SEKOL-998389 format. One line per field, with one value per residue: residue in one letter; x, y, z of N, C-alpha, C, CB in turn; residue number from 1. Coordinates in pm, whole numbers, m for minus. Glycine has a CB too. Example, Ala and Ser with C-alpha at 12.3 -4.5 7.8 and 13.67 -1.06 7.14 Angstrom:
2
residu = (A_S)
nu = (1319_1285)
nv = (m569_m225)
nw = (780_708)
cau = (1230_1367)
cav = (m450_m106)
caw = (780_714)
cu = (1320_1290)
cv = (m330_3)
cw = (780_787)
cbu = (1131_1408)
cbv = (m447_m60)
cbw = (905_572)
num = (1_2)
END
This chain:
187
residu = (M_T_T_T_T_T_L_A_R_A_C_A_T_G_L_L_A_L_S_S_S_L_A_H_A_V_D_W_Q_P_D_A_F_T_V_K_A_G_I_G_E_H_N_S_V_M_A_G_G_G_L_R_W_D_W_D_F_Q_R_M_R_R_K_S_E_L_T_A_H_T_E_V_M_L_N_E_W_R_A_E_R_P_D_H_S_G_Y_R_L_Y_T_Q_V_V_V_L_P_S_L_R_M_R_L_D_R_G_A_S_P_W_F_L_E_F_G_I_G_L_S_W_M_S_H_K_F_E_T_P_D_K_Q_F_S_T_E_W_N_F_Y_D_V_L_G_V_G_Y_T_F_G_G_A_Q_G_K_H_E_V_D_L_R_L_V_H_F_S_N_A_G_L_R_D_P_N_P_G_L_N_F_V_Q_V_R_Y_T_R_E_F)
nu = (85_60_207_47_m206_m247_m248_m474_m677_m660_m733_m996_m1115_m1092_m1255_m1504_m1545_m1555_m1775_m1985_m2009_m2090_m2329_m2570_m2603_m2650_m2848_m3027_m3175_m3148_m3028_m3023_m3033_m2819_m2712_m2480_m2229_m1940_m1621_m1322_m964_m822_m1054_m1247_m1566_m1823_m2123_m2369_m2541_m2644_m2670_m2686_m2573_m2596_m2373_m2381_m2226_m2069_m1876_m1795_m1603_m1401_m1464_m1604_m1811_m1791_m1889_m1989_m2038_m2148_m2134_m2282_m2224_m2330_m2191_m2155_m1912_m1753_m1507_m1238_m1136_m830_m718_m817_m1061_m1318_m1554_m1564_m1779_m1794_m1890_m1912_m1877_m1889_m1786_m1788_m1669_m1691_m1576_m1722_m1704_m1848_m1844_m1873_m1959_m2124_m2347_m2324_m2416_m2228_m1994_m1712_m1572_m1411_m1300_m1211_m1243_m1348_m1331_m1479_m1455_m1624_m1453_m1099_m981_m901_m743_m620_m401_m378_m349_m491_m406_m579_m922_m1003_m979_m878_m1086_m1075_m1182_m1219_m1402_m1618_m1914_m2261_m2546_m2879_m3116_m2997_m2793_m2954_m3101_m3260_m3157_m2856_m2559_m2249_m1904_m1657_m1324_m1185_m991_m880_m709_m483_m324_m59_m40_m27_137_72_1_m151_m337_m622_m768_m1051_m1319_m1615_m1963_m2209_m2540_m2744_m3020_m3186_m3379)
nv = (m117_218_526_747_628_525_765_888_709_735_1005_993_821_980_1200_1071_991_1242_1356_1184_1236_1499_1487_1477_1735_1886_2078_1948_2064_2244_2581_2721_2697_2629_2709_2662_2744_2695_2760_2607_2554_2436_2386_2274_2238_2304_2238_2268_2198_2267_2245_2461_2499_2708_2801_2821_3057_3357_3641_3959_4210_4507_4647_4464_4170_3830_3518_3170_2878_2561_2402_2161_2006_1891_1829_1838_1763_1838_1737_1728_1415_1232_1121_1280_1202_1294_1397_1353_1281_1376_1313_1504_1530_1752_1873_2162_2365_2708_3044_3363_3708_4014_4354_4679_4625_4402_4500_4555_4478_4344_4073_3868_3547_3249_2922_2581_2263_1917_1701_1460_1271_1093_958_946_1262_1347_1500_1598_1747_1726_1492_1355_1195_1073_1020_1168_1493_1823_2113_2433_2764_3105_3391_3664_3835_3943_4041_4061_4303_4392_4307_4119_4001_3757_3655_3589_3650_3530_3549_3317_3205_2901_2629_2302_2024_1763_1853_1776_1522_1291_1191_1213_1563_1786_1993_2212_2504_2717_2941_3038_3100_3160_3120_3185_3100_3177_2997)
nw = (0_m89_34_m21_m55_202_348_233_313_592_621_520_710_939_863_840_1107_1232_1095_1170_1443_1435_1302_1443_1530_1309_1088_839_638_344_279_44_m319_m600_m932_m1195_m1442_m1644_m1801_m1896_m1915_m2224_m2381_m2212_m2061_m1819_m1631_m1375_m1064_m725_m364_m78_252_523_780_1139_1203_1252_1229_1325_1197_1206_966_816_765_845_730_695_490_349_40_m165_m464_m787_m1084_m1441_m1676_m1987_m2205_m2442_m2577_m2506_m2743_m2944_m3052_m3020_m2769_m2412_m2139_m1798_m1466_m1176_m826_m560_m244_m75_161_254_310_355_294_368_299_461_719_684_552_283_m57_m203_m206_m109_m167_m49_m82_m6_m116_m158_m436_m650_m945_m1205_m1378_m1436_m1512_m1837_m2106_m2434_m2349_m2073_m1809_m1540_m1230_m1056_m952_m739_m619_m509_m477_m536_m469_m555_m535_m641_m566_m599_m421_m493_m399_m171_121_250_52_m169_m405_m578_m769_m877_m975_m1029_m980_m1035_m927_m975_m845_m730_m528_m534_m424_m571_m872_m1225_m1172_m1309_m1271_m1317_m1435_m1425_m1520_m1364_m1357_m1119_m1002_m726_m526_m244_m4)
cau = (0_143_190_m68_m327_m260_m288_m613_m765_m659_m815_m1136_m1160_m1108_m1373_m1623_m1562_m1599_m1910_m2085_m2031_m2158_m2454_m2685_m2615_m2664_m2979_m3009_m3254_m3060_m3067_m3027_m2988_m2731_m2684_m2354_m2169_m1804_m1534_m1187_m854_m824_m1190_m1334_m1681_m1897_m2249_m2415_m2628_m2608_m2742_m2597_m2611_m2527_m2325_m2412_m2096_m2067_m1778_m1796_m1476_m1420_m1527_m1665_m1876_m1742_m1980_m1943_m2139_m2101_m2210_m2266_m2252_m2325_m2155_m2123_m1802_m1728_m1370_m1190_m1064_m685_m682_m886_m1170_m1447_m1562_m1604_m1851_m1752_m1977_m1830_m1943_m1801_m1825_m1707_m1686_m1644_m1590_m1775_m1683_m1924_m1792_m1969_m2008_m2228_m2459_m2299_m2465_m2111_m1924_m1598_m1575_m1294_m1330_m1131_m1327_m1307_m1400_m1466_m1506_m1660_m1335_m983_m995_m794_m758_m494_m293_m374_m390_m492_m369_m681_m1055_m1017_m900_m926_m1164_m1049_m1265_m1207_m1509_m1678_m2055_m2354_m2677_m2984_m3203_m2915_m2728_m3054_m3175_m3273_m3093_m2721_m2479_m2107_m1803_m1559_m1206_m1181_m875_m884_m590_m471_m230_70_m41_6_175_83_m92_m143_m429_m707_m829_m1165_m1401_m1750_m2068_m2303_m2660_m2795_m3154_m3210_m3516)
cav = (0_338_629_830_552_522_899_909_629_796_1126_952_770_1096_1275_994_1001_1378_1380_1110_1304_1625_1464_1505_1879_1953_2095_1895_2140_2343_2722_2778_2611_2698_2658_2720_2703_2746_2718_2587_2542_2329_2365_2200_2314_2237_2294_2187_2255_2225_2295_2530_2503_2813_2764_2911_3120_3496_3722_4098_4280_4653_4695_4356_4056_3702_3406_3047_2783_2445_2376_2029_2027_1783_1895_1759_1819_1787_1769_1650_1291_1243_1084_1374_1130_1346_1449_1261_1344_1340_1358_1549_1560_1841_1926_2284_2464_2839_3165_3478_3836_4130_4481_4770_4553_4307_4566_4568_4368_4279_3982_3789_3411_3164_2788_2465_2146_1787_1671_1326_1263_957_902_1035_1368_1339_1572_1584_1820_1701_1362_1352_1063_1019_1079_1254_1615_1937_2208_2562_2870_3244_3455_3792_3826_4053_3997_4153_4338_4420_4193_4022_3957_3613_3616_3638_3605_3552_3506_3241_3142_2769_2544_2173_1941_1678_1919_1708_1395_1184_1240_1354_1656_1906_2098_2272_2631_2759_3053_2987_3193_3086_3188_3124_3141_3134_2951)
caw = (0_m100_137_m59_m25_348_390_190_400_725_612_504_838_1027_820_878_1252_1261_1044_1247_1571_1409_1230_1528_1552_1180_1027_704_541_280_285_m91_m428_m692_m1066_m1237_m1568_m1652_m1910_m1846_m2010_m2324_m2430_m2120_m2014_m1712_m1583_m1263_m964_m591_m247_15_393_597_913_1249_1224_1207_1299_1280_1204_1207_843_738_832_795_751_631_443_274_m81_m226_m607_m886_m1208_m1560_m1752_m2121_m2246_m2557_m2545_m2531_m2880_m3033_m3120_m2978_m2633_m2306_m2029_m1663_m1358_m1064_m700_m484_m114_m68_268_209_392_281_359_319_350_526_838_644_486_139_m141_m261_m117_m156_m113_m62_m33_m46_m96_m210_m562_m707_m1082_m1244_m1446_m1431_m1612_m1936_m2233_m2506_m2282_m1928_m1759_m1394_m1179_m967_m960_m621_m629_m432_m557_m471_m527_m516_m610_m604_m601_m571_m374_m537_m288_m53_187_292_m65_m192_m530_m594_m883_m851_m1070_m952_m1037_m973_m958_m911_m858_m611_m436_m537_m351_m666_m1005_m1258_m1109_m1392_m1229_m1419_m1394_m1506_m1474_m1343_m1315_m1034_m953_m602_m480_m106_23)
cu = (90_114_68_m199_m351_m307_m434_m710_m771_m745_m963_m1192_m1183_m1230_m1501_m1650_m1613_m1742_m2015_m2112_m2106_m2298_m2577_m2708_m2642_m2810_m2964_m3092_m3164_m3118_m3080_m2996_m2907_m2733_m2561_m2313_m2031_m1732_m1393_m1085_m880_m966_m1276_m1446_m1751_m2027_m2297_m2507_m2586_m2700_m2641_m2658_m2528_m2489_m2378_m2281_m2102_m1966_m1783_m1657_m1504_m1496_m1599_m1727_m1825_m1842_m1925_m2062_m2071_m2193_m2178_m2313_m2249_m2305_m2134_m2016_m1802_m1589_m1330_m1114_m916_m644_m752_m1004_m1308_m1439_m1606_m1675_m1801_m1858_m1887_m1920_m1843_m1865_m1730_m1744_m1624_m1662_m1635_m1751_m1767_m1867_m1905_m2039_m2127_m2343_m2443_m2362_m2350_m2045_m1806_m1610_m1445_m1330_m1231_m1213_m1268_m1394_m1375_m1527_m1527_m1546_m1218_m996_m875_m833_m630_m375_m277_m423_m378_m463_m477_m815_m1080_m924_m957_m991_m1156_m1121_m1226_m1309_m1549_m1823_m2136_m2489_m2780_m3081_m3126_m2863_m2826_m3138_m3172_m3202_m2952_m2654_m2334_m2023_m1692_m1441_m1189_m1055_m900_m764_m581_m367_m96_75_m4_39_110_m28_m92_m231_m508_m771_m948_m1237_m1544_m1843_m2171_m2419_m2709_m2929_m3171_m3356_m3585)
cv = (124_435_716_760_547_657_926_832_687_923_1092_900_883_1178_1202_1002_1139_1401_1304_1176_1435_1606_1498_1655_1956_1962_2057_1969_2247_2483_2784_2670_2695_2631_2731_2667_2765_2694_2712_2582_2426_2288_2277_2292_2234_2312_2207_2264_2206_2283_2357_2528_2610_2762_2865_2976_3261_3571_3862_4156_4429_4701_4586_4251_3930_3594_3285_2962_2665_2425_2235_2043_1897_1852_1794_1835_1760_1833_1678_1527_1306_1211_1170_1309_1179_1393_1340_1342_1288_1392_1390_1577_1639_1875_2042_2371_2597_2945_3279_3604_3943_4255_4562_4702_4462_4368_4575_4451_4290_4186_3917_3652_3339_3028_2686_2342_2022_1754_1526_1328_1116_885_995_1135_1364_1416_1548_1649_1789_1561_1364_1210_998_1087_1178_1373_1719_2036_2341_2673_3005_3320_3590_3788_3945_3992_4102_4176_4366_4292_4085_3969_3807_3564_3671_3575_3628_3493_3441_3199_3011_2696_2408_2090_1854_1729_1846_1576_1277_1248_1155_1436_1787_2021_2152_2396_2659_2875_3004_3103_3111_3177_3113_3185_3086_3094_3045)
cw = (0_14_107_m27_125_400_353_279_540_726_602_636_937_992_856_1027_1292_1216_1123_1381_1552_1350_1313_1549_1422_1139_881_599_478_287_147_m193_m526_m829_m1116_m1373_m1575_m1773_m1857_m1957_m2107_m2364_m2340_m2073_m1905_m1684_m1469_m1171_m827_m486_m153_155_462_735_1016_1293_1168_1294_1240_1301_1195_1084_765_828_765_831_677_589_375_156_m129_m370_m684_m1021_m1320_m1637_m1892_m2161_m2361_m2509_m2578_m2675_m2986_m3106_m3080_m2834_m2536_m2198_m1896_m1567_m1238_m943_m616_m350_m87_51_224_316_303_362_288_383_413_643_805_569_335_62_m204_m159_m189_m93_m141_m7_m85_m12_m159_m330_m600_m846_m1118_m1317_m1419_m1545_m1705_m2062_m2311_m2434_m2134_m1896_m1607_m1348_m1095_m991_m847_m634_m533_m528_m485_m545_m468_m599_m555_m651_m556_m532_m413_m421_m160_10_228_176_m84_m317_m535_m715_m846_m962_m990_m1038_m961_m1020_m896_m948_m732_m512_m428_m462_m441_m801_m1113_m1190_m1188_m1347_m1346_m1361_m1484_m1440_m1470_m1303_m1238_m996_m830_m568_m339_m89_120)
cbu = (m97_120_316_m63_m318_m126_m197_m631_m716_m515_m773_m1148_m1058_m985_m1368_m1606_m1429_m1506_m1918_m2039_m1898_m2076_m2462_m2667_m2488_m2583_m3033_m3043_m3379_m3036_m2966_m2926_m3109_m2588_m2808_m2245_m2257_m1728_m1545_m1179_m721_m750_m1185_m1252_m1779_m1812_m2357_m2299_m2774_m2467_m2823_m2572_m2590_m2616_m2171_m2482_m1981_m2209_m1634_m1904_m1379_m1285_m1424_m1561_m2033_m1602_m2125_m1851_m2239_m2095_m2177_m2346_m2153_m2458_m2029_m2250_m1668_m1836_m1271_m1100_m1125_m611_m716_m788_m1159_m1557_m1658_m1481_m2004_m1611_m2085_m1749_m1991_m1770_m1819_m1721_m1621_m1716_m1456_m1926_m1533_m2077_m1724_m2073_m2049_m2280_m2477_m2147_m2557_m2011_m2020_m1462_m1692_m1170_m1470_m989_m1464_m1318_m1353_m1536_m1409_m1783_m1360_m847_m1008_m762_m787_m507_m316_m458_m304_m628_m244_m638_m1162_m987_m899_m810_m1315_m897_m1415_m1060_m1628_m1600_m2113_m2370_m2678_m3060_m3303_m2995_m2652_m3144_m3120_m3418_m3175_m2640_m2518_m2068_m1750_m1623_m1076_m1309_m741_m1011_m460_m437_m291_173_m178_m111_328_76_m54_m178_m353_m815_m726_m1261_m1386_m1752_m2134_m2232_m2772_m2694_m3270_m3174_m3515)
cbv = (0_406_716_864_411_485_1004_867_484_829_1211_845_671_1183_1301_847_971_1479_1341_966_1329_1708_1319_1438_1930_1880_2243_1749_2205_2305_2799_2896_2543_2702_2678_2691_2746_2711_2815_2462_2523_2208_2304_2144_2347_2228_2303_2135_2221_2264_2182_2676_2364_2940_2758_2834_3038_3563_3660_4183_4233_4723_4757_4292_4066_3670_3440_2966_2853_2317_2482_1917_2124_1694_1979_1734_1793_1835_1756_1738_1170_1150_938_1432_982_1241_1567_1185_1321_1398_1249_1675_1428_1971_1815_2363_2414_2881_3200_3461_3875_4116_4561_4820_4652_4239_4704_4574_4422_4383_3875_3857_3332_3225_2748_2462_2170_1676_1766_1218_1331_959_884_955_1508_1192_1728_1645_1965_1806_1248_1403_1074_1035_969_1175_1669_2004_2160_2591_2842_3300_3367_3915_3703_4148_3972_4097_4229_4499_4241_4083_4024_3577_3666_3610_3680_3491_3625_3119_3235_2686_2608_2100_2028_1536_1928_1797_1371_1082_1240_1373_1680_1870_2211_2172_2748_2642_3180_2876_3267_3032_3196_3144_3091_3246_2808)
cbw = (123_m235_148_m209_m82_413_325_42_405_770_492_395_895_1021_670_836_1323_1194_897_1268_1641_1317_1185_1663_1616_1072_1044_701_609_134_367_m105_m501_m637_m1165_m1135_m1691_m1530_m2032_m1765_m1936_m2271_m2566_m1998_m2131_m1584_m1698_m1186_m991_m561_m177_m30_462_608_917_1369_1157_1216_1289_1357_1090_1217_756_647_824_853_703_726_345_363_m192_m148_m666_m884_m1190_m1650_m1681_m2223_m2127_m2648_m2623_m2438_m2904_m3135_m3090_m2994_m2625_m2247_m2044_m1629_m1321_m1102_m626_m564_1_m197_402_82_464_248_358_351_238_423_947_762_543_111_m250_m311_m64_m120_m173_11_m73_27_m152_m102_m675_m616_m1182_m1332_m1601_m1441_m1545_m1970_m2210_m2645_m2298_m1854_m1822_m1338_m1099_m821_m957_m489_m774_m351_m575_m466_m503_m536_m613_m667_m542_m695_m220_m661_m264_48_307_397_m188_m200_m652_m468_m1016_m718_m1158_m890_m1025_m1006_m905_m946_m877_m652_m296_m483_m289_m680_m1021_m1409_m959_m1532_m1162_m1470_m1400_m1528_m1566_m1233_m1439_m906_m1063_m485_m576_m5_80)
num = (1_2_3_4_5_6_7_8_9_10_11_12_13_14_15_16_17_18_19_20_21_22_23_24_25_26_27_28_29_30_31_32_33_34_35_36_37_38_39_40_41_42_43_44_45_46_47_48_49_50_51_52_53_54_55_56_57_58_59_60_61_62_63_64_65_66_67_68_69_70_71_72_73_74_75_76_77_78_79_80_81_82_83_84_85_86_87_88_89_90_91_92_93_94_95_96_97_98_99_100_101_102_103_104_105_106_107_108_109_110_111_112_113_114_115_116_117_118_119_120_121_122_123_124_125_126_127_128_129_130_131_132_133_134_135_136_137_138_139_140_141_142_143_144_145_146_147_148_149_150_151_152_153_154_155_156_157_158_159_160_161_162_163_164_165_166_167_168_169_170_171_172_173_174_175_176_177_178_179_180_181_182_183_184_185_186_187)
END
């Protein structure tokens, strides 16, 4: 068994133990749904949807408000096959915890987000220019968004820069960057 496999199993065991102890304290009713589309390097495209759960976390700073949430996404990817024989579809599942900062002590309709999550794809992602070594990768997001109707509005749109890779845990690890537009509707 490789060191990477041992590390992955230890992390998975730790996450399961943590999630089972927290499961009783979690409200499983989502706070919002999301739809998104994006375009990445080497003619890769994606579209998907998800659900968002807001955390009971809020910190007020001198000029901003910091909150957190977790988004679970189901995405479909399309990318050119390595042998240039057409396109292949990939299904991706992502769990993404994120921090959100609103300026003006939380009153601004504008926000910034940052998140690092875990991604699983139905196949190893492969294009003529990139070959990933595993279906499991990290999913990193940096975004800026706007909430319609002010900070308490129900509709928001954001632009995200997304990077996914395995953080060097296994080679090859070419990484992939893409730009994504996301719409969120709070319940």
